[in-house]
C-alpha positions in Angstrom: 106.3 -178.3 -117.0 102.8 -179.8 -115.3 99.3 -180.7 -118.1 97.7 -178.3 -116.1 100.3 -175.6 -116.6 100.1 -175.6 -119.6 97.0 -176.3 -120.7 96.5 -172.8 -119.1 99.2 -171.8 -121.0 96.9 -172.6 -124.1 94.2 -171.6 -123.1 95.5 -168.1 -122.5 97.4 -167.8 -125.4 93.6 -168.6 -127.8 92.5 -165.9 -125.5 95.5 -163.4 -126.8 94.8 -164.6 -130.4 91.1 -164.5 -130.5 91.2 -160.5 -129.0 93.9 -160.0 -131.6 91.8 -160.8 -134.2 88.7 -158.9 -132.9 91.0 -155.7 -133.2 92.0 -156.3 -136.6 88.2 -157.2 -137.6 87.5 -153.8 -136.3 89.8 -152.0 -137.2 89.3 -153.5 -140.9 85.8 -152.4 -140.8 86.7 -148.8 -139.9 89.1 -148.4 -142.5 86.4 -149.5 -145.3 83.5 -147.0 -143.3 86.7 -144.7 -144.3 86.7 -145.7 -147.9 82.9 -145.7 -148.4 81.0 -143.8 -146.0 77.6 -145.5 -147.3 78.7 -147.9 -145.6 78.1 -147.3 -142.5 74.3 -145.7 -142.9 74.1 -148.9 -144.2 75.4 -151.5 -141.8 73.8 -149.2 -139.1 70.1 -149.8 -140.8 70.2 -153.1 -140.8 71.5 -153.5 -136.8 68.6 -151.2 -136.5 66.0 -153.3 -138.5 67.4 -157.0 -138.5 65.8 -159.1 -135.5 67.8 -160.7 -133.1 68.4 -164.1 -133.2 66.1 -166.4 -131.8 66.9 -169.3 -129.3 65.1 -172.4 -128.1 62.7 -171.5 -126.1 59.2 -173.0 -124.5 55.9 -170.6 -124.8 53.2 -171.5 -122.4 49.7 -170.4 -123.5 46.1 -170.3 -121.6 44.4 -172.5 -125.5 46.1 -173.6 -128.6 44.2 -174.2 -131.5 45.5 -176.7 -133.5 45.4 -177.5 -137.1 41.7 -179.2 -137.1 40.5 -176.6 -134.6 40.9 -179.1 -131.7 41.6 -176.5 -128.5 44.4 -177.6 -126.6 44.4 -176.5 -122.6 47.5 -175.4 -120.7 49.5 -176.2 -124.0 53.4 -176.0 -124.2 54.7 -175.1 -127.4 58.5 -175.8 -127.8 60.7 -173.9 -130.7 64.1 -174.3 -131.7 65.6 -171.5 -133.9 62.9 -171.3 -136.7 60.3 -173.9 -136.2 58.0 -175.9 -133.6 59.5 -179.0 -132.2 56.8 -180.3 -129.8 53.4 -179.1 -129.3 51.5 -180.9 -125.8 50.8 -180.4 -122.0 52.7 -180.5 -118.9 56.1 -178.7 -117.9 58.1 -176.9 -120.4 61.7 -178.7 -120.8 64.3 -177.2 -117.7 66.7 -174.7 -118.9 65.0 -173.4 -121.4 63.1 -169.5 -121.3 59.6 -170.1 -120.8 57.2 -167.4 -122.7 54.2 -166.8 -120.3 51.4 -166.2 -122.8 48.6 -168.3 -120.3 46.7 -165.5 -120.5 46.2 -165.7 -124.1 45.0 -168.3 -126.9 47.9 -169.0 -129.6 46.9 -169.6 -133.0 49.1 -169.9 -136.2 50.3 -167.1 -137.8 48.2 -165.6 -140.2 48.3 -165.6 -144.2 47.2 -163.2 -146.4 46.9 -163.9 -149.6 46.4 -160.5 -152.2 48.6 -157.0 -151.2 50.3 -154.7 -152.8 53.1 -154.1 -150.1 54.9 -151.6 -152.0 52.2 -149.5 -152.4 52.8 -146.6 -149.5 51.7 -143.4 -149.0 52.9 -141.4 -145.8 50.0 -139.0 -145.7 51.9 -135.8 -146.2 49.5 -132.5 -146.9 48.2 -131.5 -150.4 48.9 -135.4 -151.5 46.6 -138.4 -152.0 47.7 -142.1 -152.6 46.8 -142.2 -155.8 49.4 -140.0 -158.1 52.1 -139.4 -155.8 55.6 -138.3 -157.4 57.8 -141.1 -158.5 60.5 -142.3 -156.6 63.2 -144.4 -157.0 63.0 -148.3 -156.0 65.3 -147.7 -153.3 63.1 -145.4 -151.9 59.8 -147.5 -151.7 61.5 -150.1 -150.4 62.9 -148.1 -147.6 59.2 -146.3 -146.8 57.1 -149.6 -147.5 58.5 -151.7 -144.7 56.4 -149.4 -142.9 53.4 -151.7 -144.6 55.4 -154.7 -143.7 54.8 -153.7 -139.8 51.2 -153.0 -139.9 51.0 -156.1 -141.4 52.4 -157.9 -139.1 51.0 -156.0 -136.2 47.7 -157.9 -137.2 48.7 -161.4 -136.7 50.4 -161.9 -140.5 52.9 -163.6 -140.7 53.1 -164.8 -144.6 51.8 -162.2 -147.3 51.1 -163.2 -150.9 52.0 -159.9 -153.1 50.1 -159.3 -156.0 51.2 -156.8 -158.8 54.1 -154.6 -158.2 56.6 -152.7 -159.9 60.5 -151.9 -160.5 60.7 -154.9 -158.6 60.5 -153.7 -155.3 58.3 -156.9 -153.8 61.6 -158.7 -154.8 63.7 -156.7 -152.9 61.2 -156.8 -149.7 61.0 -160.2 -150.1 65.1 -160.9 -150.2 65.3 -158.8 -147.7 63.3 -159.7 -145.1 64.5 -163.6 -145.6 68.0 -162.4 -145.1 67.3 -160.5 -142.1 67.6 -157.6 -143.1 64.3 -156.0 -143.0 61.9 -157.1 -140.4 58.5 -158.4 -142.0 55.9 -160.4 -143.7 57.0 -163.8 -145.5 56.2 -163.1 -148.8 55.3 -164.7 -151.9 55.7 -161.8 -155.2 54.5 -161.9 -158.7 56.5 -158.8 -159.6 54.8 -156.8 -162.2 51.2 -158.2 -163.5 50.7 -159.0 -166.8 47.5 -156.7 -168.6 45.9 -156.4 -172.1 45.4 -152.5 -173.0 42.1 -151.3 -173.6 40.2 -152.6 -177.2 43.3 -153.9 -178.0 44.0 -157.7 -179.3 46.0 -160.6 -176.8 48.4 -162.9 -178.7 48.4 -165.5 -176.2 52.0 -166.5 -177.5 53.1 -162.8 -176.0 51.3 -163.9 -172.8 53.4 -166.9 -172.1 56.5 -165.6 -173.1 56.2 -162.5 -170.4 54.6 -165.4 -167.8 58.3 -166.8 -169.0 60.0 -164.0 -168.2 58.4 -163.0 -165.1 59.3 -166.2 -163.7 63.0 -165.8 -165.1 63.6 -162.8 -162.9 62.5 -164.5 -159.3 58.4 -164.4 -159.5 57.3 -166.9 -157.4 53.8 -166.6 -159.1 52.6 -164.9 -161.8 49.5 -162.5 -161.6 47.3 -161.9 -164.4 44.4 -159.2 -164.8 42.2 -160.4 -166.8 39.4 -157.8 -166.2 39.4 -154.3 -165.9 38.4 -153.0 -162.0 40.2 -151.5 -159.4 39.9 -148.3 -156.7 36.8 -146.8 -157.5 36.0 -148.3 -160.6 33.9 -151.8 -160.5 34.0 -152.3 -164.4 33.8 -155.9 -165.0 34.8 -156.1 -168.8 37.1 -158.8 -169.5 40.1 -157.7 -171.0 42.6 -160.9 -171.4 40.7 -164.1 -173.3 40.5 -167.7 -172.1 43.2 -168.7 -174.5 45.8 -166.2 -173.2 45.0 -167.5 -169.8 45.2 -171.0 -170.2 49.0 -170.0 -171.6 50.3 -168.5 -169.1 48.6 -171.6 -166.9 50.4 -173.9 -169.0 53.7 -172.4 -169.0 53.7 -171.3 -165.6 52.7 -175.0 -164.5 55.5 -176.3 -166.5 58.3 -174.4 -164.4 55.7 -175.3 -161.2 54.6 -172.0 -160.9 51.2 -170.9 -159.6 48.8 -168.5 -161.2 46.6 -166.2 -160.0 43.9 -164.6 -161.9 42.1 -160.8 -161.4 38.5 -160.5 -162.8 35.9 -158.5 -161.0 32.7 -160.0 -163.7 31.5 -163.7 -164.0 32.9 -164.0 -167.4 36.7 -163.8 -166.7 36.5 -166.4 -163.5 34.7 -169.1 -165.3 37.6 -168.4 -167.9 40.5 -168.0 -165.5 38.7 -171.6 -163.6 38.6 -173.2 -167.3 42.1 -172.2 -168.0 43.0 -174.0 -164.5 44.3 -170.9 -162.5 45.5 -172.1 -158.4 43.4 -168.7 -157.7 40.9 -166.4 -158.9 40.8 -162.8 -157.2 38.1 -160.7 -156.9 34.5 -161.7 -158.8 30.7 -161.0 -158.8 27.6 -162.6 -159.6 29.5 -166.3 -160.3 26.9 -168.4 -161.6 26.6 -171.9 -160.4 28.6 -174.1 -163.5 31.3 -171.6 -162.6 30.4 -172.5 -158.9 30.8 -176.6 -159.6 34.4 -176.2 -161.6 35.9 -174.6 -158.6 34.8 -177.1 -156.2 35.8 -180.4 -158.8 39.0 -178.7 -159.7 39.7 -177.5 -156.7 40.3 -173.6 -157.5 40.6 -171.6 -154.5 38.5 -168.4 -154.8 39.9 -164.8 -152.9 37.1 -162.7 -153.1 38.5 -159.2 -151.4 35.1 -158.1 -150.0 36.9 -155.6 -147.3 38.6 -153.9 -149.7 36.0 -151.9 -151.9 35.0 -151.2 -148.1 38.0 -149.9 -147.5 37.7 -147.4 -150.4 34.4 -146.5 -149.4 36.2 -145.0 -145.8 38.9 -144.0 -147.5 37.1 -141.9 -150.1 38.0 -138.7 -148.8 42.3 -139.8 -149.0 41.6 -140.8 -151.9 39.3 -138.0 -153.7 36.7 -139.4 -154.8 33.9 -138.7 -156.4 30.4 -138.8 -154.7 28.9 -140.7 -157.4 31.5 -143.7 -157.6 30.4 -144.7 -153.7 27.1 -146.2 -154.5 28.5 -148.4 -157.0 31.3 -149.9 -154.8 28.5 -150.2 -151.7 26.6 -152.6 -155.0 29.7 -154.2 -155.5 30.5 -155.1 -152.1 26.9 -156.9 -151.7 27.0 -158.6 -155.1 30.6 -159.8 -153.9 28.8 -160.8 -150.4 26.1 -162.8 -152.1 28.8 -164.6 -154.7 30.8 -165.5 -151.6 28.1 -167.3 -149.7 26.8 -169.5 -152.4 30.4 -170.4 -153.5 31.0 -171.4 -149.7 27.9 -173.6 -149.5 28.6 -175.0 -152.5 32.4 -176.2 -151.2 34.8 -173.8 -152.8 37.4 -173.4 -150.6 37.9 -169.7 -149.6 41.2 -167.8 -148.5 41.6 -164.4 -147.1 42.9 -161.9 -149.0 43.2 -158.2 -148.3 44.0 -156.4 -151.6 45.6 -154.1 -148.5 47.1 -150.8 -150.7 47.9 -147.1 -148.7 46.4 -147.1 -145.4 44.7 -149.8 -145.3 47.6 -152.2 -144.2 46.9 -152.9 -140.6 42.8 -153.5 -141.7 44.4 -156.6 -143.1 42.2 -159.3 -141.3 38.9 -157.2 -141.2 37.8 -160.4 -144.2 36.8 -162.5 -141.7 34.2 -160.5 -140.6 32.6 -160.4 -144.2 33.3 -164.5 -144.5 31.3 -165.2 -140.9 28.5 -162.2 -142.1 29.2 -165.3 -145.6 28.0 -168.6 -143.2 31.5 -169.5 -142.1 32.0 -170.2 -138.4 35.0 -168.5 -136.8 36.3 -171.6 -137.4 36.1 -171.4 -140.9 37.0 -168.6 -140.7 40.6 -168.6 -139.6 41.4 -171.9 -141.4 40.8 -169.5 -144.2 43.3 -167.4 -142.8 45.9 -170.6 -142.0 45.3 -174.4 -143.4 43.8 -173.1 -147.1 46.4 -170.5 -148.0 49.0 -172.6 -147.0 48.2 -175.4 -148.8 47.5 -172.7 -151.3 51.0 -171.3 -151.4 52.3 -174.8 -151.9 54.1 -174.3 -147.8 51.2 -177.0 -145.7 53.8 -178.3 -144.3 55.4 -175.2 -142.7 52.9 -172.6 -142.7 49.1 -172.3 -141.5 48.9 -174.7 -138.2 50.4 -175.4 -135.0 52.5 -178.4 -135.8 55.8 -180.0 -135.1 58.2 -178.7 -138.3 55.8 -175.9 -139.4 57.7 -172.2 -139.0 57.5 -171.1 -135.7 54.9 -168.5 -136.3 52.9 -167.9 -133.4 50.0 -165.4 -133.0 48.4 -164.9 -129.1 44.8 -163.1 -129.3 43.0 -162.6 -126.7 39.9 -163.9 -125.5 38.2 -166.9 -127.8 38.6 -166.4 -131.8 36.6 -169.9 -132.4 33.6 -167.5 -130.2 33.9 -164.6 -131.7 35.7 -163.8 -135.0 36.5 -160.0 -134.3 38.7 -161.6 -131.3 41.3 -162.5 -134.4 40.9 -159.2 -136.8 40.6 -156.7 -133.2 43.2 -158.1 -130.0 46.3 -160.0 -131.4 47.9 -158.9 -128.7 51.5 -160.6 -129.6 53.6 -162.0 -132.6 56.3 -164.6 -133.7 57.2 -165.2 -137.1 60.3 -167.6 -137.7 60.9 -167.9 -133.9 61.6 -164.3 -133.2 58.8 -162.1 -131.0 58.3 -159.4 -133.9 54.9 -158.0 -131.6 54.3 -157.8 -127.6 51.7 -155.9 -126.5 51.1 -157.9 -123.6 51.9 -155.9 -121.1 55.1 -157.8 -120.2 58.0 -155.7 -121.1 
């Protein structure tokens, strides 16, 4: 037998062996499904929601905005699997798929550092967002995938979830990371730590609760340091400095970070003094607190727009008419505090505090930031480089840079001239090298 004939015979044998293996794999799968009928539905659902595997591709953009805000004209960004491998100009590499976004400007995927992804409402007649019947955690996980999809459509490819029950946020984070659910990359806090009304707070108990949250799988620890939520703008502080400090020290000892909610100035002051990595909400900040935030590098997430949402959605929630003027007054105080803090040099990050029907409006906070004195470029930084550093992900997120995740958003217009381009004109979104939104009209 000649060498050629032997090689041919070997290849035929290998192909036959591969077909036999495939046959037995399919047979085994079918038999397992017959034994466990639920597995059929689960497998089909996974196939439906899992994104296709990414391939090496070159993205040709009319303009690209690099981490410093510099504009690169006729940019070519090469993506290999889930990472950016080059950013430049000129011809794309030979033999790779080319994505033509030459009509658009591309920016890094944006980051929303304050959401509640698991808060879902389907708008069923006779129901309201608050007071819905309790659902099993598994049902909520599936339904909340709609919130995740709407978030991606805004160009937000990463979120920090600051409060969920029943570990549903853990489940969503893990399913997204496994490729079994389509959604933004999630950093989660589990259930926030809170104190009841007029109940003494034990710092040691709070420390133990924080360690338990981290042991359960939280990336962050969230403290509700004051009252205030939904239609209430009560600023009463509920968690004292000593408990805040105990939690921050415990989390930092384990290389985790802490976010503290405070609607009022006293809670913000104590949160900053305690070493919180970020402070959420807040009004009437005094000069001393602002200066301390600058000194420590504390990131402030003012969430101005979330109260605008409650005003607009008052009929959905069934809020009483007399709750609306206090919400509007809080918005103005929140905006003024943001203006003063930004002028002083406080790092400010975009957080929507999105719940229920607010998903899909995640980036409207950027419009308030421009009203507070930011340029559109500075507003973009509040949604990219600043939150990436807050998450400890500055080398992986928030920039069109070699080695970063291939989180890339195409917008129609000039986002450095008009912030509304970032809010209303997202046309294409890639997350981790996979296209998850395409409204370019090219399909």
